[in-house]
N, C-alpha and C positions, 0 to 999 in steps of 0.2 A: 491785904488789899486787891484785887488785880487787876494785877498794871499790863499791856499790849508786850511790853519786855517783858514778862515774865510766865505770860500766854507761849508765844512762842515759844519761848525757850522752854516751858515743860511741853509746848506741843513735838517738837520737833525733839524733845530728848525719849519724849516718850515712842513713834515711831519709827524712830532707830533705832529700841529696842528692839519694839516689835515686828521692829521688818529682819533684823539682826536676829532674831529666832526664828522667823521664818524662810531667811537666803542663808542653809550651809553652803551648798555648794563653795566654793573657790571660785572669782571668774579668768580667765583665762582668756589669750591674745588666740584667734583662729588666724592662717597663712590667709595673708594678701592674696584676693583672687588675683589671677593673668589675667594682660588681652584675651579676649577672642580669638582663635584662626583666625580666623574672616574677620578679620575688626574693619572696620571702615575709619580715615578720619582724613586730617588735611596735614601738611608739609607747608610750615609759615618759613620764610626764607627770608630777614630781615634786608640783608645784605640786595637785595631786587626790589624792594619796595622803593617805591616813589614816593609815597603819602597821599596819593590820587583820590582817594577812600570810596573808588570806585565800588569795594568790596561794600561797604557802607551801605551807601546807595542801594545797590542791590539788595541786599541784604533787609532794607525796611518793604522792597518792592514784592521780594519772595513772599514775606510774614506779615503781608498787611499790616505794617504799622504810622505810627502816626509822629510827623515831624518832634522833634525837642528841642528846645529853645533854650539860649542861653545865652542870648542879645535882645535889649528892647524892641531892636524891627521889629524881629518874628519874620524875616526874609527869608531864613537858611534854613536849612534842618541843622544841629549845630550844639550834638550832646557831648556834651566831657568825659560822658563815662559810661559805663551798658549801663539799663536799668528793664524798666519791666516791657520797656515802647525800642529799645532798644539794643541789638544782640550782638553786637558786633561792632568797634570801636579799634581804630592807630588814634595809636599814643606816640609824642614826642619827647627823647631821651635828647639833651643843651646841655652844651656845657661851653665858657665862655664865647669866645669867638667866634663861636659856629661854620667855622671856615672846611669843616671837609666831614663828609658823611664815613657817616660808618667808625667814627671814633673818640673817641672818650677825652681827649684833650685837645678844645676849642672844636667841636664836633658835637652831630648830631645826628639821631636813627630816631626809627617807625619801628615798635611792636604793636601785632595783634591783641588782640583784647575782648576775649569771647572760650563761652563752655571747651575744657579740653578733653568734655568723653572720659572721667578718668575709669582706669582699668578695676577699682575699685573705688564709686565712687561714694560718698561721703553724704551727698544730700538724698542718694538712695537707702540708704543705712538709716539714714535717718528719720525719712518720714514715716509717719506712723500707718498711714492710709495707703499705700504705695498710689501716690500721684507719682513720685518719678519712680524710672522705671528699669534701668540698661536691657535691654533689647542680647538676648545671648547668644544671639551670631552676628551683626553691626556690631554690635556694641555702644548702638548708640539707648544716648542718655535723656528717654524725652521724658514728656510734661503729658496728666491726664488732668483739665483742669477741673473734670467730672466729678471725680475723686475729691481730689485739695480741699481739704478745709481750711484753711489759710493760716494753720498755725506756725508758718514759714519756718520753720526747722527746717531747711534745709539754705535758706539764706544762713545763716548763723552755721552749720557742720563744713561747708562748701571752701575749703581753705586759699580757690582765686578768686572770689567771691562774687561770684558770672549770678546765680537767682536773683534773682531780685522781684519785689513785690510791688505790685502797680496802686498806690496809696492814695493813688487823689479819683478811681472807683470806688461805691460802698461793695459789687460785686467785684472785684479787684481778680490777678491772679497771680504766678509766678512768670514769668519771660526771662526765654534764656535761651540757645539756639541750638537748634533740633539737628544740624546738618540738614535738615532742609530737608528732611526725608516724605513731605510730602508730597514732592516731586520728584521720585526717585521714577513713580508709575508711567509719567509722562514724559520718559529717557533719559530730565535732567539729573542735576545731582545741584550739589551747596555752590550757592549765587552765586559767595561768595569768590570759588574758587575758577568762575565760569565764567567770572566777566571783569578776571585781574587781566593788566593787558603789558606784566608783567613775572608770568608764574609765582609768584609771591609767595602766593598762593596757589595749593596746589594738593588737587584731591585724589585718593587712593586708595589702594589698601595700606591700613598702619604699615604692615612689615614691608612691602613696598617700598614704603614711602621712606623708611625707616632707613632702610639701602639705599637709600636716592641721597638721604642724607647724607650716610656715611660714607659716601662717591665722593661727596661736594667736600666736606673739611679733609679728603685724604689731597686733594688739589694743590697744587702750586699757586698759593694764589700770585695774581696777576694776570696766570695762563689764562689759555681759553678753553669755555667747555659749552656740551651742550645744554640747553636749559627746556624742557620739558613745560607744559603749561596746558591749563585748565583741568585733565582729568586722566592719571597717569596708568598706562593702558592703553586712552583713549585715544580718537585721531588725533594725527600730528600736528601740534600746533606749535615746536619746537623753532628755538636760533637760538644763536651762538652770541656769547657774550664772555666777560672776564668775570674768574673766580677771586672773590672776596675777598679778605686777609678774614679769615675763621676762628670764632673760638672754637678749641678741638672738642666740641659737647654738642650733644646735642638735648637739647631740653626735653626733658617727657620719654627719655627712654624707661629713667630707671623715677627719677622724681614722682612722687608718694604713692610709689608699686606702678608706672607707669601712663602712660597715658597714651592718649588715639589723637593726639596735637601731637605735634610734636614740632620745635621751635631751634633753627642756626640764628646766629648774631654773631657779630664783628663785636660787640658794646657786654663788657658784665652784663649776664639776668640781668642782678639786681640791681643792677642800674637804668634799666630797665622795663623795669616795676615787675620781673616772677618771681613770687617769694623762694627762699633757699627751703625745701622741702628733705627729708628725706625720707629713704626706697619704703619703708610700711608706707601703707597707708592707714590712719584713726579709727576707719572703721574699724577694722582689725580688731581691733584693742573694746570700742566704743563699744560696737554693734550687739558683742558679749554680753554685757556689763550694762545693757536696753535691757537687752530678753532675762537674761538675772530680776531687775529691778520688777520691769514695770511686765512682764510674762504671767499672764494671766489675773493681770489687775493686782499683782503681788503689796507694789507697793505702793500704789492708790488709797486701797483699803488698807492699810496699815498704818498711812501717816493719817487717813480719815478716822480711821480708832483712836489711835492717842489723841488726834485732838476735840475727840469729844470725850472721850473720858478725860482730859483735863477741863474741858471747859463744865461737864457734869461738877467734878470734883469740886473746881474753882463757884460757880455762880451760886448765887445764892437768892435767895424770895426773898419777899416782900413777908408776906406771913409767917416767916420763921424770923424775923429780928425782930428785938424787947420792943415792949412794949411804951417804956419807958427811952427809949431811943427818939433825942434829942430832937424836933423837927416831925415825929411819926401824930400824926392827927386817928385817933384811936374813939374821935367822938362818932 
């Protein structure tokens, strides 16, 4: 008797055999790609963030996104996380009495969550129809809804959990930060950095932002320094303020092959919600595996052929059955 289990086991075995024969060359990881020299990005300094969420509101306005309600009164836009309609959000770390800002014990801290614009993004690598594209000059990871087929591979592939699908829409699409690239022609830049009152979010070339981040963590905690606001290298909106007790680490400098959004914090990054990632991007390995399996549709055709063979071998037609089989009406 052909059961579902036997059918699937046979299909997988046959598919694997055919695929193994079709794919002879070993799959090797390529080198992790690096940021473009002129890559654009953001520097988020958690010690400067006051949790006002002006960046969240500005992002919604710039991208024409509707409010997301997490309370019954529906009076305020209250998203709890990024979504297909919320590309940027400020989250909060809490511990004990929450007496001191940027303290891990009995303190609190803020962390900005949005697209990191990876140097070697998995969402781009996983997308089968190039709906996700990384600009070779700016490095911005953009999304083309017209090319998207809704497979949501990018959602699964991203280690930061950023691309989100609009499940409530029959024609839903992916929502994510694109660094407000649609505003550049008008002389604007990322809305979150443009409105940040403290300069906690700073826009500019990633190489310049990295230099600024390293300058800050080299300063003595409590000393005074000048903090730029808005766009690094743009109109002077700087102000003087005290230096935070930074961790001696710039998040995004090496994580996952490097990202174009960099972060500074006084609280351990894992505790404020940032994943602990190796310097190598997963795309460097997975992309070659995908190409080997799906290049020329080898894998799908091989599995289909295997399943078809097993189905034909195990399915018996009524005409082939004995006439004297119980319940068989030959009249």
